[in-house]
Rosetta silent file (secondary structure, phi, psi, omega in degrees, C-alpha in Angstrom):
SEQUENCE: MQKIFNTLINSFIDNKVGIAENFLSESLSSHLKDNLTTLYTEKLLLSAGTGNDKLAVQNKLVRSDIIYWLDRAHNNPHENDFFDLMDSFVSHLNDTCYTGITGYEFHYTMYEKGSFYKKHIDQFRNNDSRQYSMIIYLNVDWQENDGGELCIHQNNSFQHIAPVNGKSVFFKSSELEHEVLLTNKPRMSITGWLKRDNLF
SCORE:     score description
SCORE:     0.000 S_00000001
   1 L     0.000  -24.398 -177.329    0.000    0.000    0.000 S_00000001
   2 H   -58.096  -36.697  178.570    2.920    2.348    0.575 S_00000001
   3 H   -63.641  -42.041  178.481    3.366    2.720   -3.194 S_00000001
   4 H   -68.009  -41.212  175.992   -0.290    3.702   -3.624 S_00000001
   5 H   -57.785  -44.757 -178.926   -0.061    6.081   -0.659 S_00000001
   6 H   -65.928  -36.792  176.132    2.981    7.727   -2.238 S_00000001
   7 H   -60.634  -44.170 -179.930    1.201    8.044   -5.587 S_00000001
   8 H   -63.317  -46.069 -177.344   -1.676    9.850   -3.865 S_00000001
   9 H   -69.515  -45.212 -176.903    0.653   12.160   -1.914 S_00000001
  10 H   -66.168  -38.249  177.765    3.074   12.898   -4.761 S_00000001
  11 H   -68.848  -31.350  173.759    0.308   13.740   -7.232 S_00000001
  12 H   -65.245  -45.231  179.672   -1.158   16.065   -4.587 S_00000001
  13 H   -61.385  -38.757 -177.213    2.212   17.787   -4.162 S_00000001
  14 H   -74.677  -37.718 -168.004    2.559   18.173   -7.931 S_00000001
  15 H  -128.172    1.928 -174.228   -0.980   19.285   -8.795 S_00000001
  16 L    67.549   -0.365  175.176   -2.825   20.127   -5.532 S_00000001
  17 L  -132.725  109.556  177.378   -5.101   17.185   -6.405 S_00000001
  18 E   -84.756  136.558  177.992   -3.901   13.739   -5.415 S_00000001
  19 E  -136.738  130.947  175.721   -5.268   10.779   -7.386 S_00000001
  20 E  -138.713  126.640  173.982   -4.492    7.110   -6.848 S_00000001
  21 L   -75.984  152.912  173.233   -6.091    4.160   -8.585 S_00000001
  22 L    58.185   33.607  173.539   -6.848    1.008   -6.566 S_00000001
  23 L   -62.044  -37.721  170.936   -6.656    2.732   -3.185 S_00000001
  24 L   -98.463  139.544  171.330   -9.288    0.181   -2.194 S_00000001
  25 L   -67.014  158.201  178.128   -8.808   -3.460   -3.086 S_00000001
  26 H   -58.888  -38.808 -178.918  -11.517   -4.975   -5.270 S_00000001
  27 H   -65.560  -50.070 -179.186  -12.642   -7.107   -2.337 S_00000001
  28 H   -65.312  -41.138  177.365  -12.939   -4.248    0.161 S_00000001
  29 H   -58.322  -43.380 -179.727  -14.566   -2.004   -2.424 S_00000001
  30 H   -62.825  -43.987 -179.562  -17.143   -4.695   -3.176 S_00000001
  31 H   -65.663  -41.408  179.343  -17.967   -5.209    0.505 S_00000001
  32 H   -67.313  -38.467  175.601  -18.308   -1.485    1.160 S_00000001
  33 H   -62.013  -42.005  177.326  -20.511   -1.089   -1.896 S_00000001
  34 H   -61.772  -41.403  176.541  -22.707   -3.920   -0.609 S_00000001
  35 H   -57.564  -49.288 -177.789  -22.933   -2.164    2.762 S_00000001
  36 H   -62.868  -42.986  179.422  -23.987    1.075    1.088 S_00000001
  37 H   -61.623  -40.628  178.297  -26.510   -0.673   -1.147 S_00000001
  38 H   -65.178  -44.958  178.011  -28.074   -2.405    1.877 S_00000001
  39 H   -60.191  -40.015  179.083  -28.288    0.859    3.817 S_00000001
  40 H   -65.891  -44.671  179.642  -29.916    2.503    0.806 S_00000001
  41 H   -61.329  -37.009 -179.377  -32.423   -0.332    0.379 S_00000001
  42 L   -84.820    6.439  175.972  -33.309   -0.097    4.063 S_00000001
  43 L    58.557   40.668 -179.674  -33.795    3.696    3.673 S_00000001
  44 L   -98.517   -6.428  175.832  -31.164    4.500    6.303 S_00000001
  45 L   -81.671  143.467 -176.587  -29.377    7.179    4.284 S_00000001
  46 E  -117.558  152.748  177.652  -30.313   10.757    5.116 S_00000001
  47 E   -60.070  134.325 -179.564  -30.309   13.953    3.073 S_00000001
  48 L   -83.127  150.502  176.699  -26.984   15.751    3.387 S_00000001
  49 L  -113.925  179.741  172.278  -26.745   19.363    4.473 S_00000001
  50 E  -114.973  145.363 -174.135  -24.223   22.160    4.071 S_00000001
  51 L    91.619  168.503  179.304  -22.381   23.577    7.071 S_00000001
  52 L   -90.636 -170.767 -173.607  -21.490   21.852   10.322 S_00000001
  53 L   -56.874  -34.647 -176.633  -23.781   20.841   13.190 S_00000001
  54 L   -74.959  -28.369 -173.744  -24.157   24.415   14.425 S_00000001
  55 L  -129.958   29.449 -175.959  -25.040   25.869   11.024 S_00000001
  56 L   -66.548  134.840  178.497  -26.350   22.910    9.039 S_00000001
  57 E  -134.935  134.515  175.425  -28.684   23.773    6.178 S_00000001
  58 L  -103.791  123.358 -178.167  -30.426   21.414    3.796 S_00000001
  59 L  -143.238  104.806 -176.400  -30.920   22.832    0.324 S_00000001
  60 L   -66.648  -13.456  176.834  -31.739   20.459   -2.532 S_00000001
  61 L   -81.964  -14.313  178.612  -30.810   23.198   -5.009 S_00000001
  62 L  -100.092  -48.479  179.158  -27.217   23.074   -3.716 S_00000001
  63 E  -146.155  143.601 -175.708  -26.739   19.372   -3.025 S_00000001
  64 L  -132.010   21.542  176.515  -29.026   16.378   -3.416 S_00000001
  65 L   -82.259  165.795  175.693  -26.932   13.452   -2.192 S_00000001
  66 E  -125.657  148.574 -168.608  -27.820   11.206    0.738 S_00000001
  67 E  -138.179  165.405  173.513  -25.332    9.955    3.335 S_00000001
  68 E  -150.288  124.114 -174.961  -24.648    7.591    6.239 S_00000001
  69 E   -74.491  135.031  171.977  -21.734    8.103    8.640 S_00000001
  70 L   -78.836  149.096 -178.418  -19.203    5.316    9.131 S_00000001
  71 L  -158.999  133.615  176.805  -18.317    4.474   12.732 S_00000001
  72 H   -60.428  -24.629  179.313  -16.208    1.784   14.403 S_00000001
  73 H   -64.364  -17.666  176.084  -19.062    1.448   16.883 S_00000001
  74 H   -67.892  -19.893 -177.574  -21.059   -0.258   14.116 S_00000001
  75 L    55.578   33.906  175.204  -18.704   -3.251   14.505 S_00000001
  76 L   -88.258  122.185 -173.656  -18.941   -3.823   10.771 S_00000001
  77 H   -60.849  -31.926 -177.063  -15.822   -5.752    9.720 S_00000001
  78 H   -79.573  -37.689  171.489  -15.552   -4.031    6.341 S_00000001
  79 H   -60.710  -41.500  179.722  -15.966   -0.534    7.757 S_00000001
  80 H   -67.112  -34.493  173.228  -13.294   -1.429   10.303 S_00000001
  81 H   -62.877  -38.926  176.996  -11.013   -2.665    7.502 S_00000001
  82 H   -63.789  -45.201  178.514  -11.529    0.708    5.852 S_00000001
  83 H   -62.764  -37.623  176.116  -10.656    2.511    9.083 S_00000001
  84 H   -60.835  -41.677  176.833   -7.529    0.355    9.439 S_00000001
  85 H   -61.522  -44.216 -179.838   -6.528    1.419    5.928 S_00000001
  86 H   -66.837  -36.873  175.646   -7.108    5.069    6.801 S_00000001
  87 H   -59.075  -41.748  179.071   -5.086    4.717   10.001 S_00000001
  88 H   -65.470  -42.117 -179.750   -2.208    3.423    7.891 S_00000001
  89 H   -66.024  -44.660 -179.872   -2.548    6.256    5.387 S_00000001
  90 H   -61.930  -41.903  178.146   -2.730    8.950    8.084 S_00000001
  91 H   -60.992  -43.463  178.662    0.328    7.514    9.799 S_00000001
  92 H   -66.043  -41.657  179.447    2.236    7.523    6.499 S_00000001
  93 H   -62.597  -45.420  179.634    1.055   11.051    5.676 S_00000001
  94 H   -65.822  -39.309 -178.028    2.113   12.367    9.090 S_00000001
  95 H   -69.132  -35.885 -174.204    5.469   10.590    8.936 S_00000001
  96 H   -94.834  -27.115 -174.134    6.359   11.794    5.440 S_00000001
  97 H  -122.285   -0.501  176.248    4.716   15.233    5.299 S_00000001
  98 L    54.004   45.573 -175.176    4.481   16.275    8.974 S_00000001
  99 L   -82.218  -20.612  177.911    0.806   17.154    8.583 S_00000001
 100 L    68.557   27.837  178.160   -0.167   16.577   12.215 S_00000001
 101 L   -67.187  132.681 -177.157   -3.482   14.924   11.374 S_00000001
 102 L  -114.585   -8.352 -179.153   -5.177   13.763   14.586 S_00000001
 103 E  -172.676 -176.661  179.560   -8.438   12.273   13.338 S_00000001
 104 E  -159.769  167.762  173.422  -10.895   11.833   10.495 S_00000001
 105 E  -146.688  139.679 -178.597  -14.570   11.412    9.643 S_00000001
 106 E  -140.747  147.700  172.313  -16.120    9.555    6.712 S_00000001
 107 E  -135.456  152.433  166.689  -19.586    8.831    5.380 S_00000001
 108 E   -67.675  145.030  177.731  -21.091    6.728    2.637 S_00000001
 109 E  -131.859  129.643  174.546  -22.477    8.907   -0.142 S_00000001
 110 E  -120.879  121.586  168.871  -25.173    8.025   -2.642 S_00000001
 111 E  -102.117  108.733  175.769  -26.039   10.291   -5.553 S_00000001
 112 L   -70.116  163.949  178.193  -29.275    8.982   -7.011 S_00000001
 113 L   -51.757  130.897 -179.860  -29.939    9.531  -10.705 S_00000001
 114 L    88.477    5.882 -179.142  -30.346   13.267  -11.306 S_00000001
 115 L   -92.414  166.301 -175.592  -28.363   14.290   -8.210 S_00000001
 116 L  -166.245  172.674  171.113  -25.515   16.814   -7.965 S_00000001
 117 E  -144.978  115.019 -176.569  -23.547   19.051   -5.578 S_00000001
 118 E   -66.004  167.393 -175.335  -22.916   22.642   -6.651 S_00000001
 119 E   -56.146  134.255 -176.821  -19.508   24.343   -6.386 S_00000001
 120 E  -161.676  170.266  170.483  -18.237   24.629   -2.815 S_00000001
 121 L  -117.113  145.231 -171.797  -15.253   24.451   -0.447 S_00000001
 122 L   -81.747  -26.262 -176.154  -15.186   21.788    2.268 S_00000001
 123 L   -77.171  134.586 -179.628  -13.738   23.710    5.196 S_00000001
 124 E   -70.477  150.616  177.438  -16.310   25.377    7.442 S_00000001
 125 L   -68.306  -32.026 -174.838  -16.212   29.138    7.956 S_00000001
 126 L  -104.862   12.557 -178.527  -16.463   28.734   11.747 S_00000001
 127 E  -160.972  119.143 -175.634  -14.209   25.677   12.156 S_00000001
 128 L  -105.345   25.228 -177.524  -10.877   24.988   10.455 S_00000001
 129 L   -70.897  -29.146  178.506  -10.306   21.434   11.723 S_00000001
 130 E   -71.967  117.447 -178.402  -10.825   19.873    8.271 S_00000001
 131 E  -102.389  -44.442 -177.554   -7.417   19.831    6.604 S_00000001
 132 E  -131.757  138.940  175.382   -7.708   17.369    3.702 S_00000001
 133 E   -98.713  142.317  176.900  -10.689   16.068    1.769 S_00000001
 134 E  -135.701  137.843  172.214  -10.792   12.489    0.492 S_00000001
 135 E  -128.219  132.198  177.795  -13.219   10.709   -1.810 S_00000001
 136 E  -124.800  122.381 -169.363  -12.969    6.990   -2.517 S_00000001
 137 E   -91.672  150.867 -175.527  -15.248    5.696   -5.274 S_00000001
 138 L  -127.659   32.695 -172.912  -17.335    2.500   -5.325 S_00000001
 139 L  -110.679  110.989 -179.688  -18.632    2.481   -8.924 S_00000001
 140 L   -83.686  138.726  174.727  -17.859   -0.543  -11.101 S_00000001
 141 L    59.271   39.331  178.357  -17.833   -0.145  -14.913 S_00000001
 142 L   -70.094  134.565 -178.809  -18.453    3.600  -14.812 S_00000001
 143 L  -113.565  156.569 -175.807  -18.842    5.098  -18.297 S_00000001
 144 H   -57.052  -39.332 -177.888  -18.314    8.665  -19.464 S_00000001
 145 H   -78.175    2.070  174.823  -22.004    9.191  -20.271 S_00000001
 146 H   -76.593  -13.815  179.616  -22.927    8.159  -16.711 S_00000001
 147 E    70.742 -156.913  174.747  -22.023   11.702  -15.584 S_00000001
 148 L    70.722   19.841  178.220  -21.263   12.391  -11.950 S_00000001
 149 L   -67.354  150.393  166.661  -17.667   13.522  -12.446 S_00000001
 150 E   -81.180  125.893  179.724  -15.909   15.443   -9.713 S_00000001
 151 E  -110.493  114.370  178.280  -15.103   18.852  -11.162 S_00000001
 152 E   -95.892  129.948  178.082  -12.165   20.641   -9.532 S_00000001
 153 E  -100.281  120.703 -177.043  -11.889   24.401  -10.099 S_00000001
 154 E  -155.701  129.187  175.678   -8.288   25.617  -10.119 S_00000001
 155 L    54.213   45.336  178.749   -6.427   28.461  -11.841 S_00000001
 156 L    58.859   27.425  176.965   -9.438   29.408  -13.970 S_00000001
 157 E  -137.349  173.641 -176.428   -9.609   25.882  -15.355 S_00000001
 158 E  -124.792  142.017  172.862  -11.505   22.687  -14.679 S_00000001
 159 E  -123.111  118.673  179.693  -10.348   19.165  -13.942 S_00000001
 160 E   -98.641  128.239 -178.052  -12.943   16.408  -14.381 S_00000001
 161 E  -120.589  120.284 -179.322  -12.343   13.189  -12.436 S_00000001
 162 L   -73.876  139.027 -176.901  -14.399   10.099  -13.210 S_00000001
 163 L   -82.668   63.823 -171.646  -15.760    8.282  -10.109 S_00000001
 164 L   -84.270  141.677 -174.651  -14.164    4.949  -11.000 S_00000001
 165 L   -49.489  129.816  175.586  -14.215    2.034   -8.559 S_00000001
 166 L    85.147  -14.829 -178.547  -11.352    2.004   -6.021 S_00000001
 167 L   -71.778  141.681  173.548   -9.964    5.418   -7.038 S_00000001
 168 E  -118.362  143.144  176.125   -9.120    7.928   -4.300 S_00000001
 169 E  -123.538  141.382 -168.804   -8.957   11.708   -4.648 S_00000001
 170 E  -144.199  127.054  178.915   -7.172   13.904   -2.067 S_00000001
 171 E  -158.400  165.712  179.695   -6.889   17.698   -1.723 S_00000001
 172 E   -68.283  132.044 -176.640   -6.753   20.531    0.821 S_00000001
 173 L   -69.301  -25.309 -174.208  -10.192   21.223    2.255 S_00000001
 174 L   -92.640   -6.478 -167.593   -9.609   24.976    2.476 S_00000001
 175 L  -108.388  -44.502 -166.463   -8.233   25.597   -1.004 S_00000001
 176 L  -106.312  123.131  170.266  -10.075   24.060   -3.927 S_00000001
 177 E   -72.572  143.875 -178.957  -13.603   24.740   -5.026 S_00000001
 178 E  -154.788  164.764  178.758  -15.217   21.632   -6.467 S_00000001
 179 E  -150.837  160.070  172.067  -18.570   20.195   -7.469 S_00000001
 180 E  -105.746  119.143 -177.746  -20.199   16.903   -8.384 S_00000001
 181 L   -72.895  159.654 -178.164  -21.757   17.120  -11.829 S_00000001
 182 L   -50.469  128.825 -179.113  -25.226   15.796  -12.565 S_00000001
 183 E  -100.757  140.126 -176.522  -25.225   12.020  -12.391 S_00000001
 184 L   -99.224   -0.915  172.477  -27.179    9.905  -14.835 S_00000001
 185 L  -156.844  164.974 -177.655  -27.219    6.773  -12.694 S_00000001
 186 L   -53.665  134.055 -175.732  -26.634    5.997   -8.996 S_00000001
 187 E  -125.530  125.488 -172.666  -23.123    7.077   -7.949 S_00000001
 188 E  -120.508  144.468  177.999  -21.532    5.723   -4.773 S_00000001
 189 E  -159.522  170.710  162.821  -18.511    6.746   -2.731 S_00000001
 190 E  -112.345  127.885 -175.188  -17.016    7.144    0.693 S_00000001
 191 E  -124.327  140.118  179.580  -16.335   10.806    1.396 S_00000001
 192 E  -169.475 -172.557 -172.956  -14.511   12.312    4.332 S_00000001
 193 E  -140.621  136.361  171.080  -11.971   14.627    5.864 S_00000001
 194 E   -89.045  131.598 -167.040   -8.648   14.289    7.650 S_00000001
 195 E  -119.822  148.584  171.109   -8.741   16.595   10.639 S_00000001
 196 L  -131.592  116.653 -172.917   -6.372   18.510   12.870 S_00000001
 197 L   -87.946  167.899  174.792   -7.980   19.945   15.953 S_00000001
 198 L    62.102   40.860  173.309   -7.279   22.988   18.064 S_00000001
 199 L   -88.859  150.837 -178.825   -6.215   25.276   15.236 S_00000001
 200 L  -128.646    0.000    0.000   -6.373   29.011   15.797 S_00000001
């Protein structure tokens, strides 16, 4: 995994957007996708809002995805395998880049057909604990006409990233505006943030 971690970090250093294929193994990706599909079938995903707990707002004209937070307390073996992977990545990131990350939070994300998320920045105005954003995709056999690309806005240009199974995307939460383009079929991912607390 160290090679994949380095690919993600080095591409971030070069372009401000880190991308690594096969960040998730096919097996883990499949299990996490099954988890998400089951949660969706059981109607346990909730509409996502913008802002943090103190200032959360739900606006379907801004974002129309639905989410479910991952938690070790669920005692789900595949979620815990994912957290173990993230622990390894955070340790490697801190050791090689001295980022001082102290925690993270992740949720499953489902964009149903016709869903989107308008241009935004991930770091809250009233809380700067989110340092890096990460998206890990769970979509097998994604095609260009399926839509749902991540669009990164940088230097008056656009970078479109296809949500292909196992791929991870990594960038600073405070720097890059981005959006999820209209999706033409269900689009699944795990989305989250690496955090450093007690910043002033």
